[in-house]
C-alpha positions in Angstrom: 150.6 95.0 -133.2 148.2 97.5 -134.5 147.3 100.1 -131.9 143.3 99.4 -132.2 143.8 95.7 -131.7 145.9 96.1 -128.8 143.3 98.7 -126.9 140.4 96.0 -127.8 142.6 93.4 -125.9 143.2 95.3 -123.2 139.3 96.2 -122.9 138.6 92.7 -123.1 141.1 91.5 -120.7 139.7 94.1 -118.2 136.1 92.8 -118.7 137.2 89.4 -118.4 139.0 90.3 -115.1 135.8 92.4 -113.9 133.4 89.2 -114.7 135.8 86.7 -113.1 135.9 89.4 -109.8 131.7 89.6 -110.3 131.7 86.1 -110.2 133.8 85.4 -107.2 131.6 88.5 -105.4 128.4 86.6 -106.7 129.7 83.4 -105.1 130.4 85.0 -101.9 127.0 86.6 -102.0 125.3 83.1 -102.4 127.3 81.8 -99.6 126.8 84.9 -97.1 122.8 84.8 -98.3 122.7 80.8 -97.5 124.2 81.8 -94.2 122.1 84.9 -93.1 118.9 84.0 -94.9 118.4 80.2 -95.0 115.1 79.7 -97.1 116.0 76.0 -97.1 118.5 75.4 -95.0 116.0 74.1 -92.4 114.9 71.1 -90.3 111.6 69.8 -91.7 109.9 68.0 -88.5 107.2 65.4 -89.0 103.8 67.2 -88.5 100.5 65.5 -88.5 97.3 67.0 -87.2 96.1 66.4 -84.0 92.8 64.6 -84.1 92.0 65.0 -80.5 91.8 68.9 -81.7 89.6 68.3 -84.6 86.4 70.3 -84.7 83.5 67.6 -85.3 82.1 69.2 -88.5 85.6 68.3 -90.1 86.8 65.0 -91.4 90.5 63.7 -91.1 92.3 61.1 -93.5 93.8 57.9 -92.2 97.5 59.0 -92.1 96.3 62.4 -90.2 97.9 64.2 -93.0 94.5 65.6 -94.7 91.7 67.5 -93.3 88.3 68.8 -94.9 85.3 70.4 -94.3 83.2 68.0 -96.6 83.6 64.3 -97.0 84.6 64.9 -100.7 88.1 63.5 -99.9 88.3 62.4 -96.3 86.8 59.1 -95.0 85.8 59.1 -91.1 85.8 55.5 -90.4 84.7 55.0 -86.6 85.4 51.1 -85.6 81.9 49.5 -85.1 83.0 46.0 -84.3 86.9 46.3 -83.3 87.1 47.1 -79.7 90.1 49.2 -80.4 92.0 51.9 -82.8 93.9 52.3 -85.4 97.5 53.0 -86.1 98.2 55.9 -88.3 100.7 54.4 -90.8 100.7 51.7 -93.2 103.2 48.8 -92.8 105.1 49.2 -96.2 106.1 45.8 -97.9 109.8 46.9 -98.4 110.2 49.7 -95.5 111.7 48.7 -92.3 109.5 49.3 -89.5 109.5 49.4 -85.5 106.9 49.8 -83.2 107.4 49.6 -79.4 103.6 49.3 -77.2 103.6 49.6 -73.6 101.3 47.5 -71.6 99.8 48.2 -68.2 97.2 45.8 -66.9 95.9 45.3 -63.2 94.1 41.9 -62.5 90.9 43.2 -60.3 89.2 39.9 -60.2 89.5 36.1 -61.0 89.3 35.7 -64.9 86.9 33.2 -65.5 86.8 33.0 -69.7 89.8 33.1 -72.3 88.7 36.4 -73.2 92.1 38.8 -74.2 93.3 41.5 -72.4 95.0 43.2 -75.0 96.0 42.9 -78.9 98.5 44.0 -80.9 97.5 43.1 -84.4 98.1 43.8 -88.0 95.6 43.4 -90.8 94.1 44.9 -93.7 91.7 47.6 -92.7 88.7 46.1 -94.7 88.7 42.9 -92.5 87.7 45.1 -89.3 84.1 45.7 -91.2 83.8 42.1 -89.9 86.4 41.3 -87.3 85.9 42.0 -83.7 87.9 42.3 -81.0 90.0 38.5 -80.2 88.3 37.1 -83.5 90.6 34.5 -84.9 90.4 35.4 -88.8 93.0 37.7 -89.1 95.2 38.1 -92.4 98.0 38.8 -90.7 100.0 39.0 -87.1 98.4 39.5 -83.5 100.0 39.5 -80.1 97.5 38.7 -77.5 97.4 39.1 -73.7 95.3 35.9 -72.2 95.2 33.3 -70.1 97.7 30.8 -70.9 95.1 28.0 -70.9 91.6 27.2 -69.5 93.1 25.9 -66.1 96.1 28.1 -66.3 96.1 31.3 -63.9 98.9 32.8 -65.7 98.7 35.4 -68.7 100.7 34.9 -71.4 101.9 36.5 -74.8 100.2 34.6 -77.3 101.4 34.9 -81.3 98.9 34.1 -83.6 97.8 34.1 -87.2 94.4 33.5 -88.9 93.7 31.5 -85.7 96.5 29.6 -85.7 98.6 29.9 -82.5 102.4 30.3 -83.1 104.0 30.3 -79.4 103.0 31.3 -75.8 105.1 33.2 -73.2 104.1 33.5 -69.8 104.4 36.8 -68.2 102.1 37.3 -65.1 100.2 35.9 -62.5 96.6 36.6 -62.4 96.4 37.0 -58.6 96.2 40.8 -58.2 99.2 43.1 -58.9 100.2 45.3 -62.0 102.4 44.0 -65.0 103.9 46.8 -66.8 106.0 45.8 -70.1 106.7 46.5 -73.7 106.0 44.9 -76.7 108.4 45.7 -79.7 107.8 44.6 -83.3 110.6 44.9 -85.6 110.1 44.5 -89.3 113.0 44.0 -91.4 113.2 43.3 -95.1 113.0 39.5 -94.5 111.3 38.8 -91.1 109.3 40.2 -88.4 110.8 39.8 -84.8 108.6 40.4 -81.9 110.4 41.0 -78.5 109.4 41.8 -74.9 110.7 43.4 -71.6 109.2 44.1 -68.4 110.9 44.6 -64.9 113.8 43.0 -65.4 114.7 45.2 -68.1 115.7 42.4 -70.3 114.8 42.4 -74.0 113.6 38.7 -74.5 112.7 37.3 -78.0 109.1 36.2 -78.3 109.0 35.4 -82.0 110.6 35.6 -85.2 108.9 34.6 -88.7 109.3 35.5 -92.4 107.6 38.5 -93.7 106.4 36.0 -97.1 102.7 36.7 -97.8 102.2 38.8 -94.5 102.8 42.7 -95.6 102.5 42.3 -99.1 98.7 44.2 -99.1 97.7 47.3 -96.9 98.5 46.2 -93.6 97.6 48.8 -91.0 98.5 48.3 -87.2 95.5 47.9 -84.9 95.2 47.9 -81.0 92.7 46.4 -78.9 91.6 46.1 -75.1 89.0 44.1 -73.4 85.8 46.1 -72.8 85.6 47.9 -69.4 84.5 45.1 -67.0 85.4 44.1 -63.3 88.4 41.8 -63.6 90.7 43.9 -65.5 92.0 47.5 -66.1 94.3 47.9 -69.3 96.3 50.7 -71.1 98.2 50.4 -74.0 100.5 53.4 -74.9 103.1 54.4 -77.6 106.6 54.1 -76.9 108.2 57.5 -78.8 111.7 56.1 -79.3 111.0 53.7 -82.5 112.0 54.4 -86.0 107.8 54.8 -86.6 105.3 57.1 -84.8 103.2 54.7 -84.0 100.2 57.1 -82.9 96.9 56.1 -82.6 94.2 57.1 -84.7 91.7 58.7 -82.6 89.1 59.4 -85.0 88.9 55.7 -85.8 88.4 54.6 -82.1 85.7 52.2 -80.9 83.1 54.2 -78.8 83.9 52.1 -75.7 87.4 52.9 -75.0 88.8 55.9 -73.7 92.2 57.7 -75.5 94.2 60.1 -73.9 93.7 63.0 -76.2 97.4 63.2 -77.7 97.2 60.2 -79.7 99.7 58.4 -77.4 97.5 56.1 -75.1 94.1 54.1 -75.1 92.4 52.3 -72.2 89.1 50.3 -71.2 88.5 52.5 -68.2 88.5 56.1 -67.4 92.3 57.1 -66.6 92.0 60.4 -65.6 90.9 63.9 -66.8 92.8 63.6 -69.9 91.2 60.7 -71.0 87.9 60.9 -72.6 85.9 58.1 -74.7 86.7 57.8 -78.7 84.7 58.9 -81.3 83.7 62.7 -81.9 85.1 65.7 -80.6 83.5 69.3 -79.9 85.8 72.2 -80.2 84.7 75.8 -80.1 87.6 76.3 -82.8 86.5 75.2 -86.6 89.9 73.8 -87.3 92.8 71.4 -85.7 96.0 71.7 -84.3 99.2 70.0 -85.5 101.0 67.8 -83.2 103.9 69.6 -82.0 104.9 72.8 -80.7 107.7 75.3 -81.3 109.2 77.0 -78.2 112.1 78.9 -77.6 114.8 77.1 -75.7 115.7 79.7 -72.8 117.9 77.3 -70.9 120.2 76.2 -73.7 121.9 79.0 -75.3 122.1 77.1 -78.5 120.5 79.1 -81.2 123.4 79.8 -83.0 123.7 75.7 -83.7 120.2 75.4 -84.3 118.3 75.9 -87.5 114.9 77.3 -88.1 111.9 74.7 -88.7 109.9 74.6 -91.9 106.7 72.9 -93.3 104.3 73.2 -95.9 100.6 73.2 -96.4 98.7 72.5 -99.6 95.1 73.7 -99.9 92.3 72.6 -102.4 89.2 74.4 -102.3 85.8 75.7 -104.6 84.5 79.0 -103.9 82.2 81.1 -105.6 83.2 84.8 -104.6 79.6 86.3 -104.9 78.5 84.0 -102.0 81.4 85.7 -100.0 81.3 88.9 -97.9 84.6 91.3 -98.1 87.1 90.1 -95.8 85.2 86.7 -95.0 87.8 83.8 -94.4 87.8 81.0 -96.6 90.5 79.8 -94.2 93.6 80.5 -91.9 96.5 79.2 -90.9 99.5 80.0 -88.5 101.0 79.5 -84.4 98.3 79.5 -81.6 98.6 78.8 -78.0 96.9 75.4 -77.5 94.2 76.6 -75.0 92.8 79.2 -77.3 90.9 76.3 -79.5 88.6 75.6 -76.6 87.3 79.4 -76.6 87.3 80.8 -80.3 85.7 79.8 -83.3 88.4 81.6 -85.0 91.9 83.0 -84.2 92.6 86.2 -86.5 91.7 88.6 -84.1 93.2 87.2 -81.2 96.4 89.0 -79.7 98.4 85.8 -78.9 97.9 83.9 -82.2 100.0 84.8 -85.9 97.4 84.1 -88.4 97.4 84.2 -92.2 94.0 84.3 -93.8 92.5 83.4 -97.1 89.7 86.1 -97.6 87.6 88.0 -100.3 89.5 91.3 -99.7 88.3 93.8 -101.9 84.8 95.0 -103.5 86.4 93.0 -106.5 86.0 89.0 -106.9 89.3 88.7 -105.8 90.8 86.3 -103.0 93.8 87.8 -101.0 96.3 86.4 -98.4 96.0 88.5 -95.3 98.2 88.9 -92.2 96.9 88.9 -88.5 99.4 89.8 -85.6 98.4 90.7 -82.2 94.8 90.9 -83.0 95.8 93.6 -85.5 95.3 92.9 -89.4 98.6 94.2 -91.3 97.7 96.6 -94.2 99.9 94.7 -96.3 98.2 91.8 -98.5 98.9 89.7 -101.6 96.4 89.0 -104.1 96.2 85.1 -104.6 94.6 85.2 -108.3 93.4 87.6 -110.9 89.8 88.7 -111.1 87.6 85.6 -111.0 84.0 84.7 -110.1 84.7 81.2 -109.2 87.4 79.0 -108.3 86.9 75.5 -109.1 89.5 72.9 -107.6 92.0 75.3 -107.1 95.1 74.7 -105.3 97.7 76.7 -103.8 100.6 75.8 -101.5 102.1 78.0 -98.6 105.5 77.3 -96.5 106.1 78.5 -93.1 109.3 78.9 -91.6 109.7 79.2 -87.8 112.2 80.9 -86.3 112.3 80.8 -82.5 115.6 82.1 -81.9 115.1 85.1 -84.2 111.5 85.7 -82.9 110.4 85.5 -86.6 107.9 83.8 -88.7 108.0 83.7 -92.6 105.3 82.7 -95.2 106.0 82.0 -98.3 104.1 81.1 -101.9 105.5 78.1 -103.3 105.1 78.0 -107.3 107.7 78.5 -109.9 109.6 80.1 -107.6 109.4 80.3 -103.5 108.0 83.7 -103.0 108.5 85.9 -99.5 105.1 87.0 -98.7 105.5 88.4 -95.3 107.5 87.9 -91.8 106.3 88.4 -88.4 108.5 90.1 -86.4 108.8 90.1 -82.4 107.0 86.8 -82.3 107.1 85.8 -78.5 107.5 81.8 -78.1 108.0 82.2 -74.4 105.0 79.4 -74.5 104.6 76.4 -76.9 103.0 77.5 -80.0 101.2 74.7 -82.2 100.6 75.3 -86.0 96.9 75.9 -86.2 94.7 75.4 -89.4 91.1 76.6 -89.7 88.3 76.2 -92.2 86.5 79.3 -91.4 84.0 78.6 -94.3 81.8 75.9 -94.9 82.3 76.0 -99.2 84.7 73.1 -99.6 88.2 73.0 -98.4 91.1 70.4 -98.2 94.3 71.1 -96.2 97.2 68.9 -96.8 100.4 69.0 -94.6 103.6 68.5 -96.1 106.4 68.1 -93.8 110.1 66.3 -93.4 110.8 64.9 -97.1 107.2 65.4 -98.2 108.0 69.2 -98.6 109.1 71.0 -102.1 112.4 69.1 -102.8 114.3 72.0 -104.0 116.2 75.1 -102.2 115.5 78.5 -103.2 118.7 81.0 -103.5 117.9 84.6 -105.3 114.2 83.5 -105.7 115.2 80.5 -107.9 115.6 76.7 -107.4 119.1 75.3 -107.2 119.5 72.3 -105.1 117.5 69.8 -102.7 116.7 71.2 -99.2 118.9 70.2 -96.3 115.6 68.8 -94.7 115.5 65.9 -97.5 116.0 62.5 -96.4 
């Protein structure tokens, strides 16, 4: 063999060996990178905005996943006739659903009429414009608690549809005392099943019906309680171990009912200091909190097995930068102890909050992302866009990774690739920190929460998307 050819083959073999070795090394680096720096290997909790913390200037969507500082997109519907409150999710035609509602009532006086004490119903929202509590015309199903008949002293659970009674089951006597029970609705592909349980702790079948022509429209849960009166006290509360989070939409509540402030209970009387009348909320902070909190687990040393948690927020806004002063904030988001929102209009200067702000940060017409920790502004900032005078219906998306065990919070900008913008270090999670979202300028701003399967369905390694994230379901 010619020596030149032999030398060329030798070099090619060495190059191939080097490339194979490099490939193995890169693969090892990717695996190590995913293990040590898991951008996407995170838990994605189901986060909603907490209506009880919403500033009265702002509006919130029916599903509690969007807020805005104008009524351009959001609809704030407070019930006028229906003495109750809406649920936060629609009942899908195909999706399996299960909700459990705790029922507590105490009979104070003899009940002289046939008024219902409470109602758990499923109907189209448009019907509520003309549909008062305990009315016969419902487009779907209702479960009432009322006297079994005009002469009876007993309370029954009554299943009805469009004023037609399907079944009655006695649950309590009206001669004083307190009833405590749970009503469960399970919707499967072919049927809807109602069960109830009480002090006997036995799940009893109440009624079963086919789903045909019931959930083929936009059906929303609704919950009603009798108006405050002398003969009965009533509380309805959410049981959290069901498949769907059956929280109440407090922004839709009737002014006569009392809500618990955490979306978990309503009543027809003032239960205590945590309950308040439904309707408007007056907070110092011009924004809203998320309905979960992040806290370090100091009792169980399981940090090696637990993954960081992650959510995304998408922001739409219109702004004329000439109307903003230098370093004026357009909006902010981050983490905060809950009590701060009752005292402060903005949180970026507060030592206990971790805040990301979007502001006009220079004398030139630019918006920048800025970072605040312990009340101090980091000199680092990121320019959100090039020189521009107006942002018209502009949108951007940020990711937030929370790792209480490493005492670290990471901020990402989501576009063609997931770009790490900033890492907050030495963050204390000794007390719960809630996600917080503020609209510090009255220019149009809309925020939408993206959590669980709604987050960006791509996984980031070396800055590029390779596969779906671990939290995708």
